[in-house]
N, C-alpha and C positions, 0 to 999 in steps of 0.2 A: 556474583553479578550485581550490577548497579540497580537501584530501585527503578530506574527508567525502563529497564527491560525485565521487570519482575512479572510473575504470574499473579494475577489478582483474582482471588477466589471469592465469589459472592454467593452466599447461601444462608437462609435463616436457620438451617439445621446445624447446630454446633458440632455434632458428630461428623457430618459430611465435611465441614470446614477443616476440622482437625485431621481427618483421614487424608484429605487431598493435600493438606499442608505437609504432612509427614511423608507422603508418597513423593511429592515434587521436591521437597527439600532433600530427600535421599538421592534424588536424581540431579542434585546440584543446582536446582533452580532457586532463585530468591522469591519467596512467596509472601504475599500480603493477603490477609483475610478480612472480610467485611460481612456483617450480619444482615445487611440490607443493601439494595441498589442505591438508595439515597446516600448511605454512608460512603459508598464508592464514588458517587457523583460529586460529593463534597471535595474529594481529593483529586478528582480528574483534572481540573485546571492546572494543577502543579506537576502533573506527570507528562513525560515526553512521549513515551510509547510503552508497549508491553502486551501481554496476552491476558485475556479475561475469560474466566470460567464462571458461568452463572446458572443458577437453577432457573427453570422457566416459570415455575409456579411459586410465588412468594406473596405473603399478605400485604406487604407494603407497596410493592411495585412488581409487576411481572417482568419476565425476561424480555418479552416483546416491547414493553414500554421502555425498558432500559435501552434496548437497541435504538428505539426512536430518539431517545435523548442523546445517544452517542453517534447518530448518523454522520455528523461532520468529522468524526474522529475514528471511524471503524477501520480505516486503512492503517492507522497507527496502533489500533488495539483490536487485532483479530479476536473474535469472540466465539467461544465454544459454549453451547447450551446443553445443560443437563436436563433430561426429561424422563418422566415415568412412561411406562408402556401406553397408558391411556392418553398421554399428552403428545404422542407422535405428530398428530396434525398441527399442534402448536409449534413443534420443532421444525416442521417443514415450512411453516409460516415464518419462523425465525430466520431460516435460510434465505427466504425471499426478501427478508428485511435487512439482510447483510451479515448474518452470522456466518462464520467460516466453517463450522461443523456442529454436529450435535451428538451426544452420547446418551444412550438409554441406561436407566437405572435397572437393576443394581449396577453400580459403577465397576467397570472392568479396568484394572490398573494399567494393563497394556494399552487399551484403547485410549485412556487418558494421556499417557506418555506419548503415544504416537500422534495424537491430535495436537498436543502442546508443541511437540517437535516440528510438526508441519506449520503451526502458527508462527513459530520463531523463524523458520526458514522464510516464511512469507514476509516477515518484518525485515529480514536481511535483504531479500530481493527488492523490497520497497526502498530501503535505505540505499542500496546500490544504484537503483534507477534514479533516485533523487540526486545522488552524487554525480551520476553521469549527466543528468539534465543541467545541473549547475555548471559543470565543466563545459558542456556544449554551449550553454548560454554565454559563458565568458568568451568562448571562441567566436561566437556569432557577433558579440558586442565589439570585437576587435576588427571586424570586417568594415570595409569602406561602404559607403552608401550604394555605389554601383555594384559591388560584389554581393551585397544583400539583395539588390534588385535581380541579379542573375540567379541567385539562390532561390528566390521566390518563384522565378520562372521554372527552374528545375523541379521544385517541389510540386508545381502545378502540372508537371509532365510535358511542358512545352519543349519543342525542338530548338536547336541552336538558331535556326532560321527565324522561328517565331519570336524567340526572345530578342534576337537582334532587331527584328522589325519593330517590336514593342518599345525597345530602348533606343532605337535609331542608331544602332551600331552594326558592324558586319558580323556574320556568323563566325568568322575566324577570330574576331575579337572576343566573342562570347566563349569560344573554345579556350582562348587564353585565360579568360576569367575563371572558367571551369577548372583549369589546371591549378590556378592560384588558390581557388577554394579548396581543392583536394589537399593542398599543402597546409593551408592555414587551419582547416578543420581537422587535419590529421586523419583523413578518410582514405581507406584503401581501395574503395570502389565508389561508383556513382550511387549504387543502392545504399551503401553505408552512409554516404553524404546526405542522402534524402532522409534516411532514418534519423540521423542526428538532428536534422532540421525539424522533422515532425515532432520529435520529443520536445523541441523548443518552439513549437509552432506559434506560440503567442508572440515570439520575437520576429517571425518572418512573415506573418500574415498581413 
């Protein structure tokens, strides 16, 4: 795997780092280890995306504080928090702060692999959605001004009659524009057309 989709293990306990690295490497994941959150944060600007596994209690910076530093990039780095039994309330707080999952110590290898697999699937879904949004944006950019106006009306839930009145055109003309939009946007139904537009709502608002 490329470093951009590596699993980043952050723990001040060397034994835990080595154990998780061996476990994940055996499962064919590319693993990077860090002895502190600050060491990871120094590398973060150069990383594209990946999965993060972090202890919740560390002397340098807690897992919660790390999540706060990562807020703007948690979609790109789904984060799994490791917690001792006494720290479960902190783990719950971590979930509220954007963590994707937490695992109680002693660490169960099956639970770790399942959590990482889920995080990687989450990254894939995010990448696919981003790709769709880009494609839909290109399609919307190719629309004429009037077609975009009609699309805005459809997204707002307006009828052909209402859209026609607002744009000073006939409902039949609106219907023609709708048909053209379906073709240009490659939408199989009106609901799909609206979903495409909503995903690119910044372009049709």
